[in-house]
Structures are given as C-alpha cells and as structure tokens.
mmCIF file of the C-alpha atoms, coordinates in Angstrom:
data_MODEL
# 
_entry.id   MODEL 
# 
loop_
_atom_site.group_PDB 
_atom_site.id 
_atom_site.type_symbol 
_atom_site.label_atom_id 
_atom_site.label_alt_id 
_atom_site.label_comp_id 
_atom_site.label_asym_id 
_atom_site.label_entity_id 
_atom_site.label_seq_id 
_atom_site.pdbx_PDB_ins_code 
_atom_site.Cartn_x 
_atom_site.Cartn_y 
_atom_site.Cartn_z 
_atom_site.occupancy 
_atom_site.B_iso_or_equiv 
_atom_site.pdbx_formal_charge 
_atom_site.auth_seq_id 
_atom_site.auth_comp_id 
_atom_site.auth_asym_id 
_atom_site.auth_atom_id 
_atom_site.pdbx_PDB_model_num 
ATOM 1   C CA . ASN A 1 1   ? -70.239 -70.912  166.840 1.00 0.00 ? 1   ASN A CA 1 
ATOM 2   C CA . TYR A 1 2   ? -68.741 -69.083  163.846 1.00 0.00 ? 2   TYR A CA 1 
ATOM 3   C CA . VAL A 1 3   ? -65.323 -67.624  163.942 1.00 0.00 ? 3   VAL A CA 1 
ATOM 4   C CA . THR A 1 4   ? -63.194 -65.526  161.751 1.00 0.00 ? 4   THR A CA 1 
ATOM 5   C CA . TYR A 1 5   ? -59.395 -65.311  161.592 1.00 0.00 ? 5   TYR A CA 1 
ATOM 6   C CA . PRO A 1 6   ? -56.703 -63.962  159.072 1.00 0.00 ? 6   PRO A CA 1 
ATOM 7   C CA . SER A 1 7   ? -55.665 -65.944  156.015 1.00 0.00 ? 7   SER A CA 1 
ATOM 8   C CA . SER A 1 8   ? -52.703 -64.321  154.317 1.00 0.00 ? 8   SER A CA 1 
ATOM 9   C CA . GLY A 1 9   ? -52.213 -65.552  150.813 1.00 0.00 ? 9   GLY A CA 1 
ATOM 10  C CA . GLY A 1 10  ? -55.732 -66.834  150.656 1.00 0.00 ? 10  GLY A CA 1 
ATOM 11  C CA . ASN A 1 11  ? -58.760 -65.906  148.331 1.00 0.00 ? 11  ASN A CA 1 
ATOM 12  C CA . SER A 1 12  ? -59.542 -62.704  150.574 1.00 0.00 ? 12  SER A CA 1 
ATOM 13  C CA . GLY A 1 13  ? -57.015 -62.664  153.522 1.00 0.00 ? 13  GLY A CA 1 
ATOM 14  C CA . GLN A 1 14  ? -59.660 -63.805  156.053 1.00 0.00 ? 14  GLN A CA 1 
ATOM 15  C CA . MET A 1 15  ? -61.486 -67.069  156.543 1.00 0.00 ? 15  MET A CA 1 
ATOM 16  C CA . LYS A 1 16  ? -64.604 -68.077  158.353 1.00 0.00 ? 16  LYS A CA 1 
ATOM 17  C CA . ALA A 1 17  ? -65.427 -71.299  159.886 1.00 0.00 ? 17  ALA A CA 1 
ATOM 18  C CA . TYR A 1 18  ? -67.669 -73.230  162.277 1.00 0.00 ? 18  TYR A CA 1 
ATOM 19  C CA . LEU A 1 19  ? -65.821 -74.276  165.532 1.00 0.00 ? 19  LEU A CA 1 
ATOM 20  C CA . VAL A 1 20  ? -67.480 -76.709  167.955 1.00 0.00 ? 20  VAL A CA 1 
ATOM 21  C CA . GLN A 1 21  ? -65.900 -77.562  171.201 1.00 0.00 ? 21  GLN A CA 1 
ATOM 22  C CA . PRO A 1 22  ? -66.624 -80.546  173.221 1.00 0.00 ? 22  PRO A CA 1 
ATOM 23  C CA . THR A 1 23  ? -67.938 -80.324  176.930 1.00 0.00 ? 23  THR A CA 1 
ATOM 24  C CA . GLY A 1 24  ? -65.498 -79.544  179.597 1.00 0.00 ? 24  GLY A CA 1 
ATOM 25  C CA . ASN A 1 25  ? -62.680 -76.992  179.905 1.00 0.00 ? 25  ASN A CA 1 
ATOM 26  C CA . GLY A 1 26  ? -59.881 -78.636  177.406 1.00 0.00 ? 26  GLY A CA 1 
ATOM 27  C CA . PRO A 1 27  ? -57.444 -78.331  176.084 1.00 0.00 ? 27  PRO A CA 1 
ATOM 28  C CA . PHE A 1 28  ? -59.013 -80.806  173.469 1.00 0.00 ? 28  PHE A CA 1 
ATOM 29  C CA . PRO A 1 29  ? -57.012 -82.835  170.802 1.00 0.00 ? 29  PRO A CA 1 
ATOM 30  C CA . ALA A 1 30  ? -58.135 -80.831  167.407 1.00 0.00 ? 30  ALA A CA 1 
ATOM 31  C CA . VAL A 1 31  ? -59.499 -81.941  164.199 1.00 0.00 ? 31  VAL A CA 1 
ATOM 32  C CA . LEU A 1 32  ? -59.810 -79.915  160.902 1.00 0.00 ? 32  LEU A CA 1 
ATOM 33  C CA . LEU A 1 33  ? -62.940 -80.796  159.012 1.00 0.00 ? 33  LEU A CA 1 
ATOM 34  C CA . ILE A 1 34  ? -62.732 -80.049  155.301 1.00 0.00 ? 34  ILE A CA 1 
ATOM 35  C CA . HIS A 1 35  ? -65.908 -79.824  153.129 1.00 0.00 ? 35  HIS A CA 1 
ATOM 36  C CA . GLU A 1 36  ? -66.505 -81.383  149.525 1.00 0.00 ? 36  GLU A CA 1 
ATOM 37  C CA . ASN A 1 37  ? -66.443 -79.021  146.335 1.00 0.00 ? 37  ASN A CA 1 
ATOM 38  C CA . ARG A 1 38  ? -69.452 -77.141  147.492 1.00 0.00 ? 38  ARG A CA 1 
ATOM 39  C CA . GLY A 1 39  ? -68.768 -75.222  150.606 1.00 0.00 ? 39  GLY A CA 1 
ATOM 40  C CA . LEU A 1 40  ? -69.635 -75.579  154.361 1.00 0.00 ? 40  LEU A CA 1 
ATOM 41  C CA . ASN A 1 41  ? -73.015 -77.081  154.054 1.00 0.00 ? 41  ASN A CA 1 
ATOM 42  C CA . PRO A 1 42  ? -75.351 -78.573  156.815 1.00 0.00 ? 42  PRO A CA 1 
ATOM 43  C CA . TYR A 1 43  ? -73.961 -81.991  156.443 1.00 0.00 ? 43  TYR A CA 1 
ATOM 44  C CA . ILE A 1 44  ? -70.333 -80.783  157.125 1.00 0.00 ? 44  ILE A CA 1 
ATOM 45  C CA . GLU A 1 45  ? -71.666 -78.848  160.114 1.00 0.00 ? 45  GLU A CA 1 
ATOM 46  C CA . ASP A 1 46  ? -73.551 -81.873  161.458 1.00 0.00 ? 46  ASP A CA 1 
ATOM 47  C CA . VAL A 1 47  ? -70.183 -83.822  161.148 1.00 0.00 ? 47  VAL A CA 1 
ATOM 48  C CA . ALA A 1 48  ? -68.303 -81.159  163.097 1.00 0.00 ? 48  ALA A CA 1 
ATOM 49  C CA . ARG A 1 49  ? -70.794 -81.783  165.801 1.00 0.00 ? 49  ARG A CA 1 
ATOM 50  C CA . ARG A 1 50  ? -70.199 -85.362  165.717 1.00 0.00 ? 50  ARG A CA 1 
ATOM 51  C CA . LEU A 1 51  ? -66.462 -84.991  166.143 1.00 0.00 ? 51  LEU A CA 1 
ATOM 52  C CA . ALA A 1 52  ? -67.101 -82.531  169.152 1.00 0.00 ? 52  ALA A CA 1 
ATOM 53  C CA . ALA A 1 53  ? -69.291 -85.358  170.683 1.00 0.00 ? 53  ALA A CA 1 
ATOM 54  C CA . ASP A 1 54  ? -66.399 -87.586  170.648 1.00 0.00 ? 54  ASP A CA 1 
ATOM 55  C CA . GLY A 1 55  ? -64.219 -85.146  172.472 1.00 0.00 ? 55  GLY A CA 1 
ATOM 56  C CA . PHE A 1 56  ? -62.401 -83.346  169.564 1.00 0.00 ? 56  PHE A CA 1 
ATOM 57  C CA . LEU A 1 57  ? -62.235 -79.388  169.139 1.00 0.00 ? 57  LEU A CA 1 
ATOM 58  C CA . ALA A 1 58  ? -63.574 -79.382  165.489 1.00 0.00 ? 58  ALA A CA 1 
ATOM 59  C CA . LEU A 1 59  ? -63.208 -76.567  163.029 1.00 0.00 ? 59  LEU A CA 1 
ATOM 60  C CA . ALA A 1 60  ? -64.985 -76.754  159.824 1.00 0.00 ? 60  ALA A CA 1 
ATOM 61  C CA . PRO A 1 61  ? -63.827 -73.736  157.435 1.00 0.00 ? 61  PRO A CA 1 
ATOM 62  C CA . ASP A 1 62  ? -65.792 -72.461  154.811 1.00 0.00 ? 62  ASP A CA 1 
ATOM 63  C CA . GLY A 1 63  ? -63.853 -71.973  151.558 1.00 0.00 ? 63  GLY A CA 1 
ATOM 64  C CA . LEU A 1 64  ? -66.575 -70.095  150.032 1.00 0.00 ? 64  LEU A CA 1 
ATOM 65  C CA . PHE A 1 65  ? -66.448 -67.353  152.661 1.00 0.00 ? 65  PHE A CA 1 
ATOM 66  C CA . PRO A 1 66  ? -64.454 -64.829  150.136 1.00 0.00 ? 66  PRO A CA 1 
ATOM 67  C CA . VAL A 1 67  ? -67.386 -65.087  147.800 1.00 0.00 ? 67  VAL A CA 1 
ATOM 68  C CA . GLY A 1 68  ? -70.206 -64.758  150.170 1.00 0.00 ? 68  GLY A CA 1 
ATOM 69  C CA . GLY A 1 69  ? -70.252 -68.174  152.010 1.00 0.00 ? 69  GLY A CA 1 
ATOM 70  C CA . TYR A 1 70  ? -72.143 -71.193  151.298 1.00 0.00 ? 70  TYR A CA 1 
ATOM 71  C CA . PRO A 1 71  ? -75.129 -70.109  149.349 1.00 0.00 ? 71  PRO A CA 1 
ATOM 72  C CA . GLY A 1 72  ? -77.799 -72.295  150.933 1.00 0.00 ? 72  GLY A CA 1 
ATOM 73  C CA . ASN A 1 73  ? -77.617 -75.247  148.163 1.00 0.00 ? 73  ASN A CA 1 
ATOM 74  C CA . ASP A 1 74  ? -75.084 -77.698  147.032 1.00 0.00 ? 74  ASP A CA 1 
ATOM 75  C CA . ASP A 1 75  ? -75.403 -76.867  143.363 1.00 0.00 ? 75  ASP A CA 1 
ATOM 76  C CA . ASP A 1 76  ? -74.722 -73.294  143.656 1.00 0.00 ? 76  ASP A CA 1 
ATOM 77  C CA . GLY A 1 77  ? -72.050 -74.045  146.198 1.00 0.00 ? 77  GLY A CA 1 
ATOM 78  C CA . ARG A 1 78  ? -70.289 -76.177  143.538 1.00 0.00 ? 78  ARG A CA 1 
ATOM 79  C CA . THR A 1 79  ? -70.527 -73.403  140.906 1.00 0.00 ? 79  THR A CA 1 
ATOM 80  C CA . LEU A 1 80  ? -69.034 -70.909  143.402 1.00 0.00 ? 80  LEU A CA 1 
ATOM 81  C CA . GLN A 1 81  ? -66.147 -73.142  144.481 1.00 0.00 ? 81  GLN A CA 1 
ATOM 82  C CA . SER A 1 82  ? -65.088 -74.037  141.079 1.00 0.00 ? 82  SER A CA 1 
ATOM 83  C CA . GLY A 1 83  ? -64.866 -70.251  140.505 1.00 0.00 ? 83  GLY A CA 1 
ATOM 84  C CA . LEU A 1 84  ? -62.182 -69.770  143.100 1.00 0.00 ? 84  LEU A CA 1 
ATOM 85  C CA . ASP A 1 85  ? -58.726 -69.480  142.763 1.00 0.00 ? 85  ASP A CA 1 
ATOM 86  C CA . GLN A 1 86  ? -57.703 -73.221  143.819 1.00 0.00 ? 86  GLN A CA 1 
ATOM 87  C CA . PRO A 1 87  ? -54.085 -72.669  145.102 1.00 0.00 ? 87  PRO A CA 1 
ATOM 88  C CA . LYS A 1 88  ? -55.438 -69.733  147.287 1.00 0.00 ? 88  LYS A CA 1 
ATOM 89  C CA . LEU A 1 89  ? -58.236 -72.000  148.353 1.00 0.00 ? 89  LEU A CA 1 
ATOM 90  C CA . ARG A 1 90  ? -55.775 -74.656  149.570 1.00 0.00 ? 90  ARG A CA 1 
ATOM 91  C CA . THR A 1 91  ? -53.832 -71.781  151.286 1.00 0.00 ? 91  THR A CA 1 
ATOM 92  C CA . ASP A 1 92  ? -57.186 -70.899  153.073 1.00 0.00 ? 92  ASP A CA 1 
ATOM 93  C CA . MET A 1 93  ? -57.431 -74.498  154.364 1.00 0.00 ? 93  MET A CA 1 
ATOM 94  C CA . LEU A 1 94  ? -53.663 -74.704  155.496 1.00 0.00 ? 94  LEU A CA 1 
ATOM 95  C CA . ASN A 1 95  ? -54.164 -71.334  157.480 1.00 0.00 ? 95  ASN A CA 1 
ATOM 96  C CA . SER A 1 96  ? -57.177 -72.897  159.002 1.00 0.00 ? 96  SER A CA 1 
ATOM 97  C CA . ALA A 1 97  ? -55.205 -75.725  160.205 1.00 0.00 ? 97  ALA A CA 1 
ATOM 98  C CA . LYS A 1 98  ? -52.544 -73.560  161.811 1.00 0.00 ? 98  LYS A CA 1 
ATOM 99  C CA . PHE A 1 99  ? -55.262 -71.463  163.456 1.00 0.00 ? 99  PHE A CA 1 
ATOM 100 C CA . LEU A 1 100 ? -56.899 -74.532  165.020 1.00 0.00 ? 100 LEU A CA 1 
ATOM 101 C CA . LYS A 1 101 ? -53.691 -76.117  166.254 1.00 0.00 ? 101 LYS A CA 1 
ATOM 102 C CA . ALA A 1 102 ? -52.697 -72.861  167.764 1.00 0.00 ? 102 ALA A CA 1 
ATOM 103 C CA . HIS A 1 103 ? -56.318 -72.399  169.411 1.00 0.00 ? 103 HIS A CA 1 
ATOM 104 C CA . LYS A 1 104 ? -56.362 -71.677  173.084 1.00 0.00 ? 104 LYS A CA 1 
ATOM 105 C CA . LEU A 1 105 ? -58.507 -74.840  173.588 1.00 0.00 ? 105 LEU A CA 1 
ATOM 106 C CA . SER A 1 106 ? -56.312 -77.018  171.380 1.00 0.00 ? 106 SER A CA 1 
ATOM 107 C CA . SER A 1 107 ? -53.973 -79.581  172.954 1.00 0.00 ? 107 SER A CA 1 
ATOM 108 C CA . GLY A 1 108 ? -51.665 -78.619  169.909 1.00 0.00 ? 108 GLY A CA 1 
ATOM 109 C CA . LYS A 1 109 ? -52.232 -82.389  168.638 1.00 0.00 ? 109 LYS A CA 1 
ATOM 110 C CA . LEU A 1 110 ? -53.941 -81.666  165.197 1.00 0.00 ? 110 LEU A CA 1 
ATOM 111 C CA . GLY A 1 111 ? -55.895 -84.191  162.827 1.00 0.00 ? 111 GLY A CA 1 
ATOM 112 C CA . ALA A 1 112 ? -57.544 -83.581  159.610 1.00 0.00 ? 112 ALA A CA 1 
ATOM 113 C CA . THR A 1 113 ? -60.188 -85.221  157.753 1.00 0.00 ? 113 THR A CA 1 
ATOM 114 C CA . GLY A 1 114 ? -62.385 -84.138  154.618 1.00 0.00 ? 114 GLY A CA 1 
ATOM 115 C CA . PHE A 1 115 ? -64.473 -85.494  151.951 1.00 0.00 ? 115 PHE A CA 1 
ATOM 116 C CA . CYS A 1 116 ? -64.127 -85.674  148.191 1.00 0.00 ? 116 CYS A CA 1 
ATOM 117 C CA . TRP A 1 117 ? -62.468 -82.156  147.318 1.00 0.00 ? 117 TRP A CA 1 
ATOM 118 C CA . GLY A 1 118 ? -61.779 -82.057  150.960 1.00 0.00 ? 118 GLY A CA 1 
ATOM 119 C CA . GLY A 1 119 ? -60.266 -85.689  151.151 1.00 0.00 ? 119 GLY A CA 1 
ATOM 120 C CA . GLY A 1 120 ? -57.616 -84.498  148.476 1.00 0.00 ? 120 GLY A CA 1 
ATOM 121 C CA . THR A 1 121 ? -56.877 -81.443  150.453 1.00 0.00 ? 121 THR A CA 1 
ATOM 122 C CA . THR A 1 122 ? -56.419 -83.598  153.568 1.00 0.00 ? 122 THR A CA 1 
ATOM 123 C CA . ASN A 1 123 ? -53.831 -85.465  151.536 1.00 0.00 ? 123 ASN A CA 1 
ATOM 124 C CA . TYR A 1 124 ? -52.354 -81.923  150.467 1.00 0.00 ? 124 TYR A CA 1 
ATOM 125 C CA . LEU A 1 125 ? -52.137 -80.775  154.079 1.00 0.00 ? 125 LEU A CA 1 
ATOM 126 C CA . ALA A 1 126 ? -50.276 -84.053  155.156 1.00 0.00 ? 126 ALA A CA 1 
ATOM 127 C CA . VAL A 1 127 ? -47.556 -83.084  152.647 1.00 0.00 ? 127 VAL A CA 1 
ATOM 128 C CA . ALA A 1 128 ? -47.687 -79.279  153.657 1.00 0.00 ? 128 ALA A CA 1 
ATOM 129 C CA . MET A 1 129 ? -47.509 -79.499  157.150 1.00 0.00 ? 129 MET A CA 1 
ATOM 130 C CA . GLY A 1 130 ? -45.331 -82.426  157.762 1.00 0.00 ? 130 GLY A CA 1 
ATOM 131 C CA . ALA A 1 131 ? -44.776 -83.092  161.545 1.00 0.00 ? 131 ALA A CA 1 
ATOM 132 C CA . ASP A 1 132 ? -47.176 -80.408  162.413 1.00 0.00 ? 132 ASP A CA 1 
ATOM 133 C CA . LEU A 1 133 ? -50.133 -82.899  161.525 1.00 0.00 ? 133 LEU A CA 1 
ATOM 134 C CA . GLN A 1 134 ? -50.688 -85.822  163.755 1.00 0.00 ? 134 GLN A CA 1 
ATOM 135 C CA . ALA A 1 135 ? -53.250 -87.770  161.769 1.00 0.00 ? 135 ALA A CA 1 
ATOM 136 C CA . ALA A 1 136 ? -54.982 -87.686  158.317 1.00 0.00 ? 136 ALA A CA 1 
ATOM 137 C CA . VAL A 1 137 ? -58.162 -89.207  157.306 1.00 0.00 ? 137 VAL A CA 1 
ATOM 138 C CA . PRO A 1 138 ? -58.871 -88.483  153.626 1.00 0.00 ? 138 PRO A CA 1 
ATOM 139 C CA . TYR A 1 139 ? -62.348 -89.656  152.374 1.00 0.00 ? 139 TYR A CA 1 
ATOM 140 C CA . TYR A 1 140 ? -62.381 -90.656  148.631 1.00 0.00 ? 140 TYR A CA 1 
ATOM 141 C CA . GLY A 1 141 ? -60.023 -87.776  148.088 1.00 0.00 ? 141 GLY A CA 1 
ATOM 142 C CA . ALA A 1 142 ? -57.199 -87.262  145.230 1.00 0.00 ? 142 ALA A CA 1 
ATOM 143 C CA . ALA A 1 143 ? -53.861 -88.782  146.253 1.00 0.00 ? 143 ALA A CA 1 
ATOM 144 C CA . ALA A 1 144 ? -50.799 -86.645  146.812 1.00 0.00 ? 144 ALA A CA 1 
ATOM 145 C CA . GLU A 1 145 ? -48.217 -86.494  144.394 1.00 0.00 ? 145 GLU A CA 1 
ATOM 146 C CA . THR A 1 146 ? -45.776 -89.455  144.518 1.00 0.00 ? 146 THR A CA 1 
ATOM 147 C CA . ALA A 1 147 ? -42.564 -87.017  144.654 1.00 0.00 ? 147 ALA A CA 1 
ATOM 148 C CA . SER A 1 148 ? -44.013 -85.127  147.670 1.00 0.00 ? 148 SER A CA 1 
ATOM 149 C CA . VAL A 1 149 ? -45.014 -88.087  149.821 1.00 0.00 ? 149 VAL A CA 1 
ATOM 150 C CA . PRO A 1 150 ? -41.589 -88.087  151.795 1.00 0.00 ? 150 PRO A CA 1 
ATOM 151 C CA . LYS A 1 151 ? -42.852 -84.971  153.367 1.00 0.00 ? 151 LYS A CA 1 
ATOM 152 C CA . ILE A 1 152 ? -45.623 -86.654  154.885 1.00 0.00 ? 152 ILE A CA 1 
ATOM 153 C CA . LYS A 1 153 ? -45.151 -87.488  158.732 1.00 0.00 ? 153 LYS A CA 1 
ATOM 154 C CA . ALA A 1 154 ? -48.687 -87.982  160.021 1.00 0.00 ? 154 ALA A CA 1 
ATOM 155 C CA . PRO A 1 155 ? -50.249 -91.579  159.844 1.00 0.00 ? 155 PRO A CA 1 
ATOM 156 C CA . ILE A 1 156 ? -52.805 -91.862  157.087 1.00 0.00 ? 156 ILE A CA 1 
ATOM 157 C CA . LEU A 1 157 ? -56.150 -93.486  157.319 1.00 0.00 ? 157 LEU A CA 1 
ATOM 158 C CA . ALA A 1 158 ? -57.400 -93.484  153.799 1.00 0.00 ? 158 ALA A CA 1 
ATOM 159 C CA . GLN A 1 159 ? -61.394 -94.278  153.044 1.00 0.00 ? 159 GLN A CA 1 
ATOM 160 C CA . LEU A 1 160 ? -62.157 -95.294  149.560 1.00 0.00 ? 160 LEU A CA 1 
ATOM 161 C CA . ALA A 1 161 ? -65.467 -95.937  147.757 1.00 0.00 ? 161 ALA A CA 1 
ATOM 162 C CA . GLY A 1 162 ? -65.535 -99.348  145.748 1.00 0.00 ? 162 GLY A CA 1 
ATOM 163 C CA . ASN A 1 163 ? -66.895 -97.860  142.583 1.00 0.00 ? 163 ASN A CA 1 
ATOM 164 C CA . ASP A 1 164 ? -64.809 -94.738  142.241 1.00 0.00 ? 164 ASP A CA 1 
ATOM 165 C CA . ASP A 1 165 ? -62.410 -95.418  139.511 1.00 0.00 ? 165 ASP A CA 1 
ATOM 166 C CA . ARG A 1 166 ? -60.791 -91.980  138.800 1.00 0.00 ? 166 ARG A CA 1 
ATOM 167 C CA . ILE A 1 167 ? -59.862 -91.626  142.464 1.00 0.00 ? 167 ILE A CA 1 
ATOM 168 C CA . ASN A 1 168 ? -59.085 -95.174  143.210 1.00 0.00 ? 168 ASN A CA 1 
ATOM 169 C CA . SER A 1 169 ? -56.858 -95.278  140.198 1.00 0.00 ? 169 SER A CA 1 
ATOM 170 C CA . MET A 1 170 ? -54.253 -92.901  142.014 1.00 0.00 ? 170 MET A CA 1 
ATOM 171 C CA . TYR A 1 171 ? -53.944 -95.091  145.031 1.00 0.00 ? 171 TYR A CA 1 
ATOM 172 C CA . PRO A 1 172 ? -51.530 -97.908  143.925 1.00 0.00 ? 172 PRO A CA 1 
ATOM 173 C CA . ALA A 1 173 ? -48.889 -95.502  143.464 1.00 0.00 ? 173 ALA A CA 1 
ATOM 174 C CA . PHE A 1 174 ? -49.749 -93.524  146.365 1.00 0.00 ? 174 PHE A CA 1 
ATOM 175 C CA . GLU A 1 175 ? -49.561 -96.597  148.460 1.00 0.00 ? 175 GLU A CA 1 
ATOM 176 C CA . GLN A 1 176 ? -46.176 -97.698  146.998 1.00 0.00 ? 176 GLN A CA 1 
ATOM 177 C CA . ALA A 1 177 ? -44.700 -94.140  147.853 1.00 0.00 ? 177 ALA A CA 1 
ATOM 178 C CA . LEU A 1 178 ? -46.127 -94.440  151.573 1.00 0.00 ? 178 LEU A CA 1 
ATOM 179 C CA . LYS A 1 179 ? -44.528 -97.720  151.990 1.00 0.00 ? 179 LYS A CA 1 
ATOM 180 C CA . ALA A 1 180 ? -41.214 -96.591  150.432 1.00 0.00 ? 180 ALA A CA 1 
ATOM 181 C CA . ALA A 1 181 ? -41.473 -93.354  152.886 1.00 0.00 ? 181 ALA A CA 1 
ATOM 182 C CA . ASN A 1 182 ? -42.221 -95.515  155.839 1.00 0.00 ? 182 ASN A CA 1 
ATOM 183 C CA . VAL A 1 183 ? -45.413 -93.475  156.573 1.00 0.00 ? 183 VAL A CA 1 
ATOM 184 C CA . ARG A 1 184 ? -47.891 -95.463  158.522 1.00 0.00 ? 184 ARG A CA 1 
ATOM 185 C CA . HIS A 1 185 ? -51.171 -96.016  156.708 1.00 0.00 ? 185 HIS A CA 1 
ATOM 186 C CA . GLU A 1 186 ? -54.132 -98.000  156.267 1.00 0.00 ? 186 GLU A CA 1 
ATOM 187 C CA . ILE A 1 187 ? -56.215 -98.166  153.298 1.00 0.00 ? 187 ILE A CA 1 
ATOM 188 C CA . HIS A 1 188 ? -59.856 -99.240  153.479 1.00 0.00 ? 188 HIS A CA 1 
ATOM 189 C CA . THR A 1 189 ? -62.222 -99.797  150.602 1.00 0.00 ? 189 THR A CA 1 
ATOM 190 C CA . TYR A 1 190 ? -66.016 -100.164 150.986 1.00 0.00 ? 190 TYR A CA 1 
ATOM 191 C CA . PRO A 1 191 ? -67.450 -102.562 148.334 1.00 0.00 ? 191 PRO A CA 1 
ATOM 192 C CA . GLY A 1 192 ? -70.493 -101.329 146.459 1.00 0.00 ? 192 GLY A CA 1 
ATOM 193 C CA . THR A 1 193 ? -70.195 -97.819  147.562 1.00 0.00 ? 193 THR A CA 1 
ATOM 194 C CA . GLN A 1 194 ? -70.297 -94.767  145.472 1.00 0.00 ? 194 GLN A CA 1 
ATOM 195 C CA . HIS A 1 195 ? -68.014 -91.617  145.965 1.00 0.00 ? 195 HIS A CA 1 
ATOM 196 C CA . GLY A 1 196 ? -69.653 -89.737  148.610 1.00 0.00 ? 196 GLY A CA 1 
ATOM 197 C CA . PHE A 1 197 ? -71.022 -92.619  150.458 1.00 0.00 ? 197 PHE A CA 1 
ATOM 198 C CA . HIS A 1 198 ? -70.541 -90.816  153.905 1.00 0.00 ? 198 HIS A CA 1 
ATOM 199 C CA . ASN A 1 199 ? -72.867 -87.938  152.888 1.00 0.00 ? 199 ASN A CA 1 
ATOM 200 C CA . ASN A 1 200 ? -76.172 -88.812  154.550 1.00 0.00 ? 200 ASN A CA 1 
ATOM 201 C CA . SER A 1 201 ? -77.993 -85.828  152.952 1.00 0.00 ? 201 SER A CA 1 
ATOM 202 C CA . THR A 1 202 ? -77.454 -87.482  149.192 1.00 0.00 ? 202 THR A CA 1 
ATOM 203 C CA . PRO A 1 203 ? -78.666 -90.671  147.468 1.00 0.00 ? 203 PRO A CA 1 
ATOM 204 C CA . ARG A 1 204 ? -75.158 -91.874  147.441 1.00 0.00 ? 204 ARG A CA 1 
ATOM 205 C CA . TYR A 1 205 ? -75.159 -92.407  151.096 1.00 0.00 ? 205 TYR A CA 1 
ATOM 206 C CA . ASP A 1 206 ? -74.513 -95.900  152.336 1.00 0.00 ? 206 ASP A CA 1 
ATOM 207 C CA . GLU A 1 207 ? -75.358 -96.316  155.941 1.00 0.00 ? 207 GLU A CA 1 
ATOM 208 C CA . ALA A 1 208 ? -73.425 -99.373  156.860 1.00 0.00 ? 208 ALA A CA 1 
ATOM 209 C CA . ALA A 1 209 ? -70.132 -98.046  155.377 1.00 0.00 ? 209 ALA A CA 1 
ATOM 210 C CA . ALA A 1 210 ? -70.565 -94.483  156.703 1.00 0.00 ? 210 ALA A CA 1 
ATOM 211 C CA . LYS A 1 211 ? -70.691 -95.976  160.172 1.00 0.00 ? 211 LYS A CA 1 
ATOM 212 C CA . LEU A 1 212 ? -67.975 -98.367  159.908 1.00 0.00 ? 212 LEU A CA 1 
ATOM 213 C CA . SER A 1 213 ? -65.577 -95.927  158.229 1.00 0.00 ? 213 SER A CA 1 
ATOM 214 C CA . TRP A 1 214 ? -66.463 -93.156  160.816 1.00 0.00 ? 214 TRP A CA 1 
ATOM 215 C CA . ASP A 1 215 ? -65.876 -95.551  163.776 1.00 0.00 ? 215 ASP A CA 1 
ATOM 216 C CA . ARG A 1 216 ? -62.521 -96.332  162.377 1.00 0.00 ? 216 ARG A CA 1 
ATOM 217 C CA . ALA A 1 217 ? -61.704 -92.545  161.838 1.00 0.00 ? 217 ALA A CA 1 
ATOM 218 C CA . ILE A 1 218 ? -62.812 -91.715  165.449 1.00 0.00 ? 218 ILE A CA 1 
ATOM 219 C CA . ALA A 1 219 ? -60.689 -94.653  166.796 1.00 0.00 ? 219 ALA A CA 1 
ATOM 220 C CA . PHE A 1 220 ? -57.742 -93.556  164.568 1.00 0.00 ? 220 PHE A CA 1 
ATOM 221 C CA . PHE A 1 221 ? -57.931 -89.769  165.862 1.00 0.00 ? 221 PHE A CA 1 
ATOM 222 C CA . LYS A 1 222 ? -58.276 -91.055  169.420 1.00 0.00 ? 222 LYS A CA 1 
ATOM 223 C CA . LYS A 1 223 ? -55.180 -93.113  168.997 1.00 0.00 ? 223 LYS A CA 1 
ATOM 224 C CA . ASN A 1 224 ? -53.179 -90.815  167.213 1.00 0.00 ? 224 ASN A CA 1 
ATOM 225 C CA . LEU A 1 225 ? -53.985 -87.335  168.974 1.00 0.00 ? 225 LEU A CA 1 
ATOM 226 C CA . ALA A 1 226 ? -53.905 -88.640  172.507 1.00 0.00 ? 226 ALA A CA 1 
# 
C-alpha cells in the first residue's frame, strides 16, 4: 500500500512511498529501496515485493512525489527527476529511511539498497546515518566522498557492472577509504554486464548477474539485520 509522511527540508515537506509488509505480525527487519534516476516505476515496486517475500518490511519512496509522482514512463520520469533540487531529494530519502526505521512494524534494524542514482544515494545514507544504518547494498552507484567514509558504520555490499567505467573508476579510492576506516565491505563486479543489469524491464538486464547479485543482497541483509 502507499503511505505518506512528513519530510522536513525535502522538496515539498511531504513524501509518498510504496510500503510492503511480509506475512505475519512482525516486527520485521526493514529495507529502504531507492529507485534509479526516474522515480518509483513498476520495476522498483516489484523489487519491493521481492524484499517483502523474503521477510523484510520494504519501503520504496517516490522522489517524484513533490512534482506529481512517477509519470507512467521512464523517459518523462528521468526528465522530472533531473529538474528537482538534488540535495532536497537526498533529504527526502534520508527522511524516508528514518520513517521506516521508526515504523511500528519495523524491528529497528535498517538496511538500504538502491540502483543507479539510488545506489549512490545508498552510499550517501551510509555516511549520513552512521550507526543508525545496519547494512547497505548499493548497485552501480556513485561512491561516497573519501573524506566522509569514516562516518560509515554499516557494512557495505557493493554491486558493480563490468562495463561501467564512470562508476567503477570511483571504487578504488572508495575501497581504500573503507579499509582505512575499518568498514566491513564486499565489492562484487559482474563481468560483461552493463550499468542497470538488475533491471528486468530494460535491454541491459542480465538474468544470471541479476539473480546472483540479488541472492547475495538478501543473504547480506538476513545476516546483518537479524
């Protein structure tokens, strides 16, 4: 179902998200799911349902809510998202994470995952939330700034596409900083894949890499959010 909640400092002061709960009474470990650079599309809603099927309370915010919500296709969504105030959009995601962590069905153990823009935002949340985040799984997302890596307390499982030079070029310095800060981390690269390989609604989808990476993500959340 869809929920709305306040988002102070965000693009409109309010946010809307797709919330999916597992069967049972809870409380459940919670995972924030952050969309690509095109809003809350059917692919991301489907991934939220997959998380719930594995026992996680899943919240997928729509960053486009302040401008009318996901417009029904990815191209228009991309245009709308690029027109938003980007720091306020990140604040909307941070407020969404806090809303989910405090939700009555949440155990208080919080993970975050996201794809593309959402992967970079997952890394941002790991910095911004520190010990309030228990696990982060960024998919082909921009690395956190090296200087801010010591703020990260959550273990990181980074998933990278083999053919994605812009993103991958950020990771050697990120990995060094994670090691120096003693942040537990794993970085997996999937050879021969493109940026966006998990998205089964586009031609870049790679079934084998999508399945392996998702199995790893679920196991990582089960271990760190237990």
